[in-house]
GUVOKOL-957646 format. One line per field, with one value per residue (C-alpha): residue number from 0; residue in three letters; x, y, z. Coordinates in pm, whole numbers, plus 50000, padded with zeros to 5 digits. Layout:
pos [NUM, ...]
code [ALA, ...]
east [X, ...]
north [Y, ...]
up [Z, ...]
# end
This chain:
pos [0, 1, 2, 3, 4, 5, 6, 7, 8, 9, 10, 11, 12, 13, 14, 15, 16, 17, 18, 19, 20, 21, 22, 23, 24, 25, 26, 27, 28, 29, 30, 31, 32, 33, 34, 35, 36, 37, 38, 39, 40, 41, 42, 43, 44, 45, 46, 47, 48, 49, 50, 51, 52, 53, 54, 55, 56, 57, 58, 59, 60, 61, 62, 63, 64, 65, 66, 67, 68, 69, 70, 71, 72, 73, 74, 75, 76, 77, 78, 79, 80, 81, 82, 83, 84, 85, 86, 87, 88, 89, 90, 91, 92, 93, 94, 95, 96, 97, 98, 99, 100, 101, 102, 103, 104, 105, 106, 107, 108, 109, 110, 111, 112, 113, 114, 115, 116, 117, 118, 119, 120, 121, 122, 123, 124, 125, 126, 127, 128, 129, 130, 131, 132, 133, 134, 135, 136, 137, 138, 139, 140, 141, 142, 143, 144, 145, 146, 147, 148, 149, 150, 151, 152, 153, 154, 155, 156, 157, 158, 159, 160, 161, 162, 163, 164, 165, 166, 167, 168, 169, 170, 171, 172, 173, 174, 175, 176, 177, 178, 179, 180, 181, 182, 183, 184, 185, 186, 187, 188, 189, 190, 191, 192, 193, 194, 195, 196, 197, 198, 199, 200, 201, 202, 203, 204, 205, 206, 207, 208, 209, 210, 211, 212, 213, 214, 215, 216, 217, 218, 219, 220, 221, 222, 223, 224, 225, 226, 227, 228, 229, 230, 231, 232, 233, 234, 235, 236, 237, 238, 239, 240, 241, 242, 243, 244, 245, 246, 247, 248, 249, 250, 251, 252, 253, 254, 255, 256, 257, 258, 259, 260, 261, 262, 263, 264, 265, 266, 267, 268, 269, 270, 271, 272, 273, 274, 275, 276, 277, 278, 279, 280, 281, 282, 283, 284, 285, 286, 287, 288, 289, 290, 291, 292, 293, 294, 295, 296, 297, 298, 299, 300, 301, 302, 303, 304, 305, 306, 307, 308, 309, 310, 311, 312, 313, 314, 315, 316, 317, 318, 319, 320, 321, 322, 323, 324, 325, 326, 327, 328, 329, 330, 331, 332, 333, 334, 335, 336, 337, 338, 339, 340, 341, 342, 343, 344, 345, 346, 347, 348, 349, 350, 351, 352, 353, 354, 355, 356, 357, 358, 359, 360, 361, 362, 363, 364, 365, 366, 367, 368, 369, 370, 371, 372, 373, 374, 375, 376, 377, 378, 379, 380, 381, 382, 383, 384, 385, 386, 387, 388, 389, 390, 391, 392, 393, 394, 395, 396, 397, 398, 399, 400, 401, 402, 403, 404, 405, 406, 407, 408, 409, 410, 411, 412, 413, 414, 415, 416, 417, 418, 419, 420, 421, 422, 423, 424, 425, 426, 427, 428, 429, 430, 431, 432, 433, 434, 435, 436, 437, 438, 439, 440, 441, 442, 443, 444, 445, 446, 447, 448, 449, 450, 451, 452, 453, 454, 455, 456, 457, 458, 459, 460, 461, 462, 463, 464, 465, 466, 467, 468, 469, 470, 471, 472, 473, 474, 475, 476, 477, 478, 479, 480, 481, 482, 483, 484, 485, 486, 487, 488, 489, 490, 491, 492, 493, 494, 495, 496, 497, 498, 499, 500, 501, 502, 503, 504, 505, 506, 507, 508, 509, 510, 511, 512, 513, 514, 515, 516, 517, 518, 519, 520, 521, 522, 523, 524, 525, 526, 527, 528, 529, 530, 531, 532, 533, 534, 535, 536, 537, 538, 539, 540, 541, 542, 543, 544, 545, 546, 547, 548, 549, 550, 551, 552, 553, 554, 555, 556, 557, 558, 559, 560, 561, 562, 563, 564, 565, 566, 567, 568, 569, 570, 571, 572, 573, 574, 575, 576, 577, 578, 579, 580, 581, 582, 583, 584, 585, 586, 587, 588, 589, 590, 591, 592, 593, 594, 595, 596, 597, 598, 599, 600, 601, 602, 603, 604, 605, 606, 607, 608, 609, 610, 611, 612, 613, 614, 615, 616, 617]
code [MET, ASN, TYR, ASN, ASP, PRO, TYR, LYS, GLY, ASN, PHE, GLY, GLN, LEU, MET, ALA, LEU, LYS, GLN, ALA, GLN, PRO, ASP, LEU, VAL, ILE, LEU, PRO, SER, ILE, GLY, GLY, TRP, THR, LEU, SER, ASP, PRO, PHE, PHE, GLN, PHE, ASP, ASP, LYS, THR, LYS, ARG, ASP, VAL, PHE, VAL, ASN, SER, ALA, LYS, GLU, PHE, LEU, LYS, THR, TRP, LYS, PHE, PHE, ASP, GLY, LEU, ASP, ILE, ASP, TRP, GLU, PHE, PRO, GLY, GLY, GLY, GLY, GLU, ASN, ILE, HIS, LEU, GLY, LYS, PRO, GLU, ASP, GLY, ALA, THR, TYR, VAL, ILE, LEU, MET, LYS, GLU, LEU, ARG, ALA, MET, LEU, ASP, GLN, LEU, SER, LYS, GLU, THR, GLY, ARG, LYS, TYR, GLN, LEU, THR, SER, ALA, ILE, ASN, VAL, GLY, TYR, ASP, LYS, LEU, ALA, VAL, VAL, ASP, TYR, GLY, GLU, ALA, GLN, GLN, TYR, MET, ASP, TYR, ILE, PHE, MET, MET, GLY, TYR, ASP, PHE, ASN, GLY, ALA, TRP, GLN, ASN, THR, ASN, LEU, GLY, HIS, GLN, THR, ALA, LEU, TYR, ASP, GLY, HIS, TRP, GLU, THR, THR, LYS, TYR, THR, ALA, ASP, LYS, GLY, THR, GLN, ILE, LEU, LEU, ASN, GLN, GLY, VAL, ASP, SER, GLU, LYS, LEU, VAL, LEU, GLY, VAL, ALA, LYS, TYR, GLY, ARG, GLY, TRP, THR, GLY, VAL, HIS, ASP, TYR, LYS, ASP, GLY, ASN, PRO, PHE, THR, GLY, THR, ALA, THR, GLY, LYS, ILE, LYS, GLY, THR, TRP, GLU, ASP, GLY, VAL, LEU, ASP, TYR, ARG, ASP, ILE, VAL, ASN, ASN, HIS, MET, ASP, SER, GLU, TRP, GLU, LYS, GLY, TYR, ASP, GLU, VAL, ALA, GLU, ALA, PRO, TYR, LEU, PHE, LYS, LYS, SER, THR, GLY, ASP, LEU, ILE, THR, TYR, ASP, ASN, PRO, GLN, SER, VAL, ILE, ALA, LYS, GLY, GLN, TYR, VAL, LEU, LYS, HIS, ASP, LEU, GLY, GLY, ILE, PHE, SER, TRP, GLU, ILE, ASP, GLY, ASP, ASN, GLY, ASP, LEU, LEU, ASN, ALA, MET, HIS, GLU, GLY, LEU, GLY, HIS, GLY, GLU, GLY, ILE, ALA, PRO, PRO, ALA, ASN, LYS, ALA, PRO, ILE, ALA, ASN, ALA, GLY, GLU, ASP, LEU, THR, VAL, LYS, GLY, GLU, VAL, THR, VAL, GLU, ILE, ASP, GLY, SER, LYS, SER, ARG, ASP, PRO, GLU, GLY, ASP, GLU, LEU, THR, TYR, GLN, TRP, LYS, GLN, ILE, ASN, GLY, ILE, THR, LEU, ASP, VAL, ASN, ASN, SER, ASP, SER, ALA, VAL, LEU, ILE, VAL, GLU, VAL, PRO, GLU, VAL, GLU, PHE, ASP, THR, VAL, TYR, THR, PHE, SER, LEU, THR, VAL, LYS, ASP, ILE, GLU, GLY, LEU, THR, ALA, VAL, ASP, THR, MET, THR, ILE, THR, ASN, LYS, ALA, PRO, ALA, VAL, ASN, GLN, ALA, PRO, GLN, VAL, THR, MET, VAL, GLU, THR, VAL, SER, VAL, GLU, SER, GLY, LYS, THR, VAL, THR, LEU, GLN, ALA, LYS, ALA, ILE, ASP, PRO, ASP, GLY, ASP, LYS, LEU, THR, TYR, ASN, TRP, THR, VAL, PRO, THR, SER, PHE, LYS, VAL, ILE, GLY, GLN, GLY, THR, ASP, ALA, LEU, THR, ILE, THR, ALA, PRO, VAL, ILE, GLU, LYS, GLU, LYS, LEU, PHE, SER, VAL, SER, VAL, LYS, VAL, SER, ASP, GLU, THR, LEU, SER, ALA, GLU, ALA, ALA, THR, ALA, VAL, THR, VAL, THR, VAL, VAL, ASP, ASP, GLY, GLY, THR, THR, ASP, PRO, ASP, ALA, GLY, ASP, TYR, PRO, GLN, TRP, ASN, ALA, SER, THR, VAL, TYR, HIS, GLY, GLY, GLU, THR, VAL, SER, HIS, ASN, ASP, LEU, LEU, TRP, LYS, ALA, LYS, TYR, TRP, THR, GLN, GLY, ASN, ALA, PRO, SER, ARG, THR, THR, GLU, GLN, TRP, LEU, LEU, VAL, SER, ASN, VAL, GLN, LEU, ASP, TRP, ASP, ALA, GLY, VAL, ALA, TYR, ASN, GLY, ASN, ASP, ILE, THR, THR, HIS, LYS, GLY, ARG, LYS, TYR, GLN, ALA, LYS, TRP, TRP, THR, LYS, GLY, GLU, GLU, PRO, SER, LYS, ALA, SER, VAL, TRP, ILE, ASP, LEU, GLY, ILE, SER, SER, LYS]
east [84515, 84398, 84176, 83851, 83923, 83725, 83931, 83923, 84061, 84161, 84256, 84458, 84645, 84713, 84842, 85077, 85192, 85259, 85454, 85667, 85714, 85710, 85777, 85471, 85205, 84847, 84549, 84177, 83998, 83663, 83384, 83406, 83150, 82867, 82948, 83001, 82652, 82742, 83009, 82739, 82599, 82930, 82841, 82672, 82957, 82780, 82783, 83137, 83250, 83092, 83288, 83621, 83588, 83487, 83779, 84015, 83863, 83896, 84268, 84326, 84151, 84319, 84677, 84819, 84659, 84879, 84619, 84312, 84227, 83913, 83747, 83456, 83288, 83239, 83226, 82976, 82792, 82823, 82862, 82651, 82369, 82261, 82053, 82353, 82602, 82619, 82880, 82944, 83085, 83424, 83454, 83326, 83598, 83871, 83727, 83703, 84071, 84165, 83976, 84104, 84461, 84413, 84278, 84567, 84824, 84667, 84668, 85038, 85109, 84925, 85090, 85421, 85340, 85307, 84971, 84904, 84598, 84534, 84246, 84149, 84002, 83848, 84072, 83803, 83824, 83465, 83525, 83854, 83681, 83468, 83754, 84050, 84311, 84580, 84420, 84340, 84688, 84842, 84653, 84726, 85020, 84915, 84641, 84564, 84462, 84210, 84329, 84073, 83698, 83724, 83504, 83286, 82971, 82738, 82691, 82740, 82805, 83120, 83374, 83724, 84017, 83917, 84260, 84463, 84758, 84700, 84441, 84357, 84535, 84207, 84053, 84097, 83910, 83775, 83945, 84302, 84540, 84774, 84500, 84394, 84754, 84819, 84502, 84614, 84964, 84812, 84603, 84932, 84941, 85294, 85391, 85538, 85192, 85032, 85015, 84907, 84657, 84678, 84367, 84401, 84077, 83934, 83607, 83437, 83150, 82996, 82843, 83071, 82987, 82999, 83355, 83589, 83945, 83976, 83941, 83670, 83656, 83490, 83197, 82879, 82823, 82507, 82581, 82820, 83075, 83034, 83242, 83433, 83198, 82964, 82903, 83115, 83412, 83687, 83975, 84317, 84392, 84063, 84165, 84502, 84362, 84050, 84067, 84401, 84366, 84393, 84039, 84137, 84323, 84576, 84609, 84817, 84753, 85106, 84975, 84745, 84970, 84668, 84616, 84294, 84158, 83899, 83713, 83564, 83327, 83132, 83228, 83373, 83607, 83818, 84012, 84257, 84610, 84887, 85257, 85350, 85099, 85183, 85555, 85463, 85273, 85573, 85797, 85541, 85567, 85945, 85930, 85689, 85839, 85515, 85488, 85444, 85204, 84916, 84659, 84300, 84281, 84543, 84322, 84254, 84624, 84827, 85149, 85231, 85102, 85257, 85594, 85537, 85465, 85800, 85984, 85818, 85964, 86313, 86374, 86373, 86663, 86699, 86428, 86507, 86392, 86063, 86097, 85986, 85684, 85642, 85379, 85057, 84995, 84644, 84620, 84244, 83956, 83967, 83790, 83578, 83554, 83466, 83735, 83814, 83828, 84063, 84087, 84220, 84369, 84364, 84632, 84577, 84435, 84786, 84913, 85207, 85146, 85360, 85210, 85532, 85513, 85506, 85645, 85453, 85564, 85318, 85410, 85208, 85290, 85041, 84859, 84928, 85128, 84908, 84987, 85005, 85072, 85168, 85336, 85512, 85196, 84919, 84676, 84779, 84617, 84567, 84448, 84242, 84178, 83882, 83933, 83777, 83774, 83780, 84130, 84283, 84567, 84740, 84915, 85132, 85179, 85491, 85489, 85799, 85832, 86107, 86323, 86307, 86055, 85820, 85490, 85326, 84965, 84811, 84487, 84340, 84152, 83916, 83852, 83524, 83487, 83187, 82883, 82724, 82443, 82095, 81779, 81528, 81190, 80857, 80493, 80160, 79799, 79663, 79338, 79179, 78846, 78782, 78475, 78470, 78641, 78764, 79119, 79305, 79667, 79874, 80169, 80476, 80639, 81000, 81322, 81676, 81875, 82194, 82044, 82090, 81889, 81588, 81414, 81048, 80900, 80523, 80336, 79982, 79710, 79704, 79341, 79444, 79580, 79877, 80061, 80382, 80562, 80912, 80809, 80688, 80330, 80126, 79791, 79576, 79250, 79026, 78882, 78512, 78355, 78004, 78069, 78280, 78632, 78950, 79295, 79650, 79897, 80253, 80577, 80940, 81181, 81553, 81883, 82045, 82165, 81884, 81511, 81180, 80819, 80473, 80125, 79777, 79453, 79243, 78867, 78695, 78326, 78034, 77856, 77481, 77335, 77068, 76696, 76504, 76345, 76479, 76368, 76420, 76170, 75891, 76084, 76052, 75745, 75587, 75644, 75347, 75293, 75160, 75444, 75735, 76072, 76406, 76755, 76862, 76514, 76458, 76131, 76017, 75861, 75797, 75971, 76292, 76454, 76517, 76689, 76595, 76886, 76723, 76375, 76110, 75734, 75523, 75817, 75780, 76111, 76266, 76609, 76528, 76397, 76670, 76546, 76592, 76887, 76842, 77003, 76892, 77169, 76992, 77081, 76825, 76801, 76944, 76721, 76778, 76677, 76935, 77287, 77561, 77908, 78228, 78241, 77863, 77715, 77372, 77195, 77036, 76874, 77016, 77376, 77573, 77756, 78000, 78028, 78374, 78283, 77976, 77694, 77325, 77093, 77362, 77234, 77455, 77564, 77554, 77764, 78141, 78106, 77993, 78201, 78023, 78073, 77893, 77562, 77358, 77246, 76910]
north [14426, 14361, 14100, 14280, 14372, 14181, 13970, 14095, 13953, 13617, 13463, 13773, 13746, 13377, 13451, 13713, 13474, 13202, 13443, 13548, 13188, 12960, 12646, 12706, 12437, 12568, 12330, 12409, 12195, 12070, 11958, 12010, 11979, 12164, 12105, 11730, 11629, 11583, 11324, 11083, 11075, 10974, 10606, 10731, 10741, 11003, 11247, 11148, 11222, 11568, 11642, 11510, 11700, 12024, 11989, 11964, 12273, 12459, 12380, 12484, 12814, 12895, 12804, 12894, 12582, 12272, 11998, 11907, 11827, 11620, 11676, 11427, 11434, 11140, 10823, 10596, 10881, 11067, 11410, 11725, 11565, 11270, 11125, 11059, 10776, 10406, 10129, 10141, 10495, 10344, 10183, 10502, 10702, 10476, 10496, 10875, 10897, 10669, 10877, 11209, 11076, 10972, 11317, 11494, 11277, 11363, 11731, 11700, 11573, 11872, 12139, 11984, 12053, 11811, 11804, 11673, 11481, 11490, 11426, 11535, 11242, 11169, 10935, 10777, 10398, 10374, 10619, 10453, 10114, 10232, 10311, 10096, 10371, 10114, 10078, 10447, 10575, 10465, 10749, 11009, 11225, 11298, 11206, 11482, 11318, 11542, 11459, 11680, 11704, 11386, 11545, 11853, 12014, 11825, 11614, 11697, 11368, 11213, 11493, 11449, 11597, 11715, 11686, 11448, 11253, 10964, 10838, 11059, 10980, 10882, 10664, 10469, 10656, 10558, 10830, 10965, 11081, 10793, 10530, 10665, 10676, 10318, 10198, 10363, 10217, 09874, 09924, 09952, 10327, 10461, 10662, 10940, 11010, 11069, 11429, 11490, 11764, 12047, 12231, 12608, 12627, 12478, 12319, 12369, 12328, 12535, 12437, 12138, 11983, 11660, 11589, 11362, 11393, 11748, 11628, 11831, 11578, 11330, 11566, 11659, 11986, 12190, 12319, 12492, 12751, 13096, 13079, 13314, 13278, 13005, 12864, 12564, 12664, 12920, 13041, 12980, 13354, 13411, 13147, 13317, 13670, 13612, 13281, 13269, 13510, 13404, 13261, 12990, 12679, 12569, 12193, 11964, 11589, 11452, 11110, 11242, 11534, 11760, 12098, 12224, 12526, 12516, 12797, 12660, 12951, 12889, 12532, 12650, 12384, 12426, 12151, 12268, 12251, 12470, 12499, 12212, 11969, 12085, 12025, 11678, 11615, 11727, 11488, 11213, 11282, 11243, 10928, 10753, 10890, 11064, 11306, 11620, 11831, 12062, 12276, 12393, 12680, 12953, 13255, 13122, 13137, 13420, 13269, 13058, 12732, 12787, 12837, 12529, 12322, 12434, 12366, 12029, 11906, 11972, 12321, 12510, 12574, 12329, 12096, 11753, 11432, 11293, 11166, 10807, 10771, 10487, 10226, 10194, 09857, 09719, 09384, 09367, 09373, 09194, 08858, 08653, 08281, 07950, 07685, 07443, 07655, 07777, 08158, 08387, 08717, 08957, 09225, 09301, 09645, 09755, 10005, 10216, 10587, 10570, 10242, 10046, 09670, 09559, 09259, 09109, 08945, 08813, 08731, 08607, 08829, 08712, 08395, 08024, 07966, 07861, 07679, 07925, 07921, 08193, 08413, 08607, 08669, 08927, 08668, 08461, 08119, 08040, 07711, 07800, 07506, 07438, 07582, 07533, 07906, 08224, 08290, 08588, 08576, 08884, 08902, 09178, 09255, 09431, 09565, 09694, 09893, 09855, 10119, 09949, 10169, 09969, 09998, 09773, 09700, 09446, 09252, 09007, 08681, 08607, 08232, 08168, 07850, 07631, 07733, 07485, 07317, 07426, 07224, 07329, 07472, 07367, 07466, 07350, 07451, 07282, 07156, 07112, 06971, 06785, 06613, 06240, 06152, 06510, 06653, 06916, 07041, 07067, 07312, 07263, 07601, 07520, 07719, 07624, 07881, 07771, 07781, 07406, 07214, 07039, 06709, 06631, 06298, 06280, 06027, 05976, 05719, 05442, 05513, 05847, 05891, 06133, 06347, 06533, 06305, 06445, 06807, 07087, 07063, 06740, 06690, 06426, 06264, 06167, 05815, 05755, 05707, 05673, 05857, 06164, 06069, 06239, 06157, 06292, 06383, 06473, 06579, 06537, 06799, 06721, 06895, 06549, 06590, 06742, 06735, 06886, 06764, 06916, 06768, 06863, 06714, 06622, 06587, 06393, 06484, 06304, 06505, 06549, 06408, 06676, 06656, 06581, 06924, 07273, 07553, 07805, 07633, 07870, 08166, 08048, 07997, 07653, 07455, 07476, 07222, 07484, 07734, 07754, 07760, 07866, 07759, 07906, 07962, 07820, 07675, 07482, 07138, 06885, 07124, 07123, 07374, 07290, 07479, 07440, 07324, 07450, 07523, 07295, 07271, 07004, 06801, 06772, 06827, 06513, 06353, 06139, 06424, 06530, 06889, 06977, 07003, 06964, 07264, 07206, 07091, 06779, 06415, 06195, 05821, 05618, 05604, 05338, 05586, 05849, 05860, 05917, 06054, 05959, 06090, 06151, 06052, 05897, 05700, 05357, 05141, 05347, 05367, 05623, 05540, 05715, 05634, 05542, 05628, 05692, 05449, 05404, 05129, 04951, 04915, 05020, 04733, 04501, 04667, 04723, 05074, 05194, 05267, 05215, 05530, 05396, 05458, 05748, 06015, 06038]
up [49064, 49419, 49586, 49508, 49145, 48882, 48648, 48289, 47969, 48112, 47778, 47692, 48021, 47957, 47609, 47749, 48019, 47763, 47547, 47843, 47963, 47656, 47864, 48079, 48019, 48026, 48006, 48015, 48273, 48148, 48382, 48756, 49033, 48856, 48487, 48461, 48347, 47975, 48058, 48175, 47819, 47661, 47645, 47325, 47069, 46860, 47151, 47240, 46885, 46900, 47217, 47086, 46757, 46929, 47172, 46876, 46716, 47048, 47074, 46713, 46784, 47117, 47045, 47387, 47536, 47554, 47586, 47792, 48152, 48215, 48552, 48545, 48886, 48912, 48699, 48868, 49041, 49369, 49215, 49225, 49022, 49237, 48953, 48727, 48739, 48657, 48683, 48308, 48341, 48423, 48081, 47917, 48095, 47956, 47603, 47629, 47729, 47439, 47183, 47321, 47308, 46945, 46864, 47042, 46865, 46531, 46624, 46714, 46363, 46221, 46439, 46542, 46910, 47201, 47376, 47725, 47845, 48219, 48455, 48805, 49000, 49338, 49539, 49757, 49741, 49618, 49333, 49233, 49216, 48920, 48679, 48576, 48591, 48522, 48178, 48130, 48222, 47891, 47724, 47994, 48097, 48456, 48700, 48950, 49278, 49454, 49805, 49972, 50045, 50253, 50521, 50541, 50675, 50443, 50758, 51126, 51304, 51155, 51175, 51037, 50846, 50499, 50332, 50548, 50418, 50661, 50910, 51206, 51531, 51696, 51425, 51104, 50830, 50490, 50292, 50298, 50027, 50107, 50077, 49739, 49619, 49724, 49547, 49224, 49254, 49313, 48997, 48812, 48756, 48702, 49010, 48793, 48651, 48991, 49116, 49477, 49559, 49814, 49937, 49946, 50137, 50452, 50547, 50877, 51120, 51394, 51726, 51782, 52120, 52321, 52213, 52409, 52539, 52408, 52047, 51867, 51582, 51821, 51876, 51693, 51505, 51459, 51108, 50870, 50976, 50815, 50499, 50271, 49974, 50094, 50440, 50527, 50306, 50379, 50158, 50311, 50315, 50502, 50756, 50813, 50829, 51039, 51226, 51403, 51695, 52058, 52067, 51821, 51935, 51674, 51643, 51426, 51396, 51361, 51259, 50985, 50884, 50912, 51085, 51238, 51427, 51705, 51879, 52200, 52263, 51941, 51857, 51524, 51379, 51062, 50884, 50616, 50472, 50614, 50521, 50754, 50601, 50248, 50306, 50437, 50113, 49911, 50102, 50045, 49672, 49689, 49899, 49662, 49338, 49240, 48952, 49158, 49359, 49257, 49436, 49419, 49389, 49354, 49435, 49786, 49876, 50020, 49887, 50194, 50051, 49709, 49876, 50092, 49781, 49641, 49966, 50019, 49692, 49829, 49696, 50024, 50254, 50541, 50414, 50551, 50386, 50518, 50874, 50921, 51148, 51394, 51311, 51509, 51677, 51721, 51900, 51857, 52104, 52439, 52421, 52661, 52585, 52747, 52698, 52550, 52232, 51957, 51946, 51672, 51792, 51498, 51479, 51111, 51190, 51285, 51030, 50923, 50849, 50536, 50425, 50488, 50530, 50894, 51079, 51370, 51695, 51954, 52314, 52611, 52908, 53172, 53280, 53250, 52932, 52642, 52319, 52027, 51653, 51401, 51663, 51384, 51179, 51196, 51335, 51639, 51697, 52067, 52221, 52528, 52768, 52993, 53342, 53685, 53763, 53554, 53417, 53236, 52981, 52837, 52500, 52355, 51987, 51865, 51509, 51331, 51008, 50747, 50921, 51259, 51441, 51662, 51844, 52104, 52194, 52431, 52461, 52711, 52687, 52975, 52998, 53180, 53386, 53300, 53503, 53746, 53559, 53663, 53619, 53356, 53452, 53305, 53356, 53213, 53267, 53578, 53426, 53086, 52969, 52644, 52503, 52456, 52127, 52068, 52060, 52261, 52254, 52571, 52574, 52792, 52862, 52946, 52988, 53079, 53283, 53108, 52761, 52716, 52458, 52612, 52542, 52615, 52726, 52774, 52988, 52856, 52945, 52687, 52595, 52439, 52088, 52073, 51815, 51902, 52146, 52197, 52133, 52359, 52223, 52250, 52077, 52246, 52130, 52422, 52437, 52374, 52715, 52853, 53179, 53263, 53381, 53509, 53364, 53415, 53140, 53244, 53076, 53181, 53047, 53055, 52967, 52957, 53316, 53520, 53462, 53570, 53548, 53517, 53474, 53362, 53491, 53185, 53231, 52952, 52935, 52775, 52506, 52534, 52212, 52217, 52132, 51816, 51772, 51703, 51939, 51656, 51428, 51537, 51400, 51037, 50807, 50793, 50478, 50239, 49962, 49720, 49770, 49528, 49710, 49564, 49662, 49999, 50144, 50496, 50633, 50941, 50919, 51197, 51446, 51243, 51007, 50642, 50359, 49991, 49776, 49456, 49308, 49458, 49510, 49674, 49808, 50187, 50374, 50518, 50545, 50242, 50027, 49783, 49748, 50119, 50360, 50736, 50906, 51266, 51500, 51631, 51673, 51492, 51492, 51210, 50901, 50636, 50364, 50461, 50314, 50575, 50499, 50673, 51037, 51048, 51386, 51453, 51725, 51703, 51971, 52260, 52133, 51936, 51612, 51375, 51003, 50874, 50516, 50298, 50371, 50318, 50436, 50643, 50998, 51289, 51518, 51218, 50946, 50980, 50840, 51184, 51495, 51827, 52036, 52341, 52510, 52378, 52622, 52446]
# end
């Protein structure tokens, strides 16, 4: 059988293989990227029971199988069907494992055989957060950690290794096989149940450009590389046979334990596993006492990766134990402050490629010696004093792993001297006009070059009423006067040390009380005693305009006639028969008056209900 031959009689081949190798364990894997939809319905026990019972019947029928592998992609969502997934899937997953285990144990009693229950899982931190694998593991024999598909051409801006063991040398990434493993161990999963995945395929982009420092992963792609079966994905054997000539640059990220290929002329970039990275994964398995190593998928290999898996687990000649890698120190970003202030320098982003615990040691290597605390912790506390001129201090951070390898990083604190205080600036409109007895708001537009908080103090003639003293907006009510007059209102703005002033010239004008007739009266029909008028109709009468309040006939319009409302804007003399509301204005004997509240029949100048507003202009 060669590469292009169709596979025939798969089950027959598996039966023959099992007969030849009785200790070989063969499991059917159920689900996968495109066939996981039914799992999302398993919160319904009836549907779950159908699945469990049919799985039992399947194993009884096909006796060469030794259990089940569940490949639910993925509890909580994020799989091929973007419409499926909910937080409760995690609990459903655990229940499903429990019920499958019970079924397999019962089947073991019936057949006398041992059956395994395994599951392939995504090791992204967000996917692992959905399921309590520490709880689920009691029902499972192995958990296959899919340590691949971390990056790919489903997006073109954040390029990275697709199957890296650790973070890339140029960045800290969200997803690595090590990070997923450590999360599962912290959940309480037995290390012997964890099996680490190898990718026998690569993922890639084309048109990678605008990269920095010769690192294509820092660039941007234009799309998917031409693939073996689908664009963006290449079998390992295709990579070896067709993508390793002299046009391809071969790279290996020693920090991430991840190979890559880059073709500058086209911007083609491939991230994949090779024998070196696979051996590193095998040594990782040994170091952390994991259950083993697996791959997806065998038909993409030419045999190199399968051999590397074997060698990485210590079975090859001359295979040394995993070499310890030096930690990576990160003293944090440089800081600019203004003393006196307490500063925290954060070195907690330092890391060890193998996940070993680190020790920290801070040291000031430049500048006037400062008081510090926690010099042997990830976060250093520094007391920065006030200075007369800008001062720079430099600190170094040394991190050490459990085998004594170290790394050093430095950062600087720039202590800025206090700036010379500058006076605030304030402006106001130069002039404003307001009618006698009316209000107007004055706005002070102020800024402080240093950003200091400002206070406002207004100076206003005593005859004005004010609202808003102490703020940047002052509302003033002009006094009632008989003759136009000019006043000055000023504001003083202060930053507590320096101040600035501005002023506005306020002209208070006397309002013309107007006439006693309406020039628009000629535009409306004259009132007629025989005409019926309905509410809202307007007529003229005695050179004034009146509006009917409701149906009326024969009632001559006047201020004392209930059926009519005066609509002309005129100032008429006080009439004892007219009711006045609060704030209504009238004239009487050459002076102008304003009612404090409702009144009728109380003569201005004699009754306290009236406020004398001065001489009338009429």
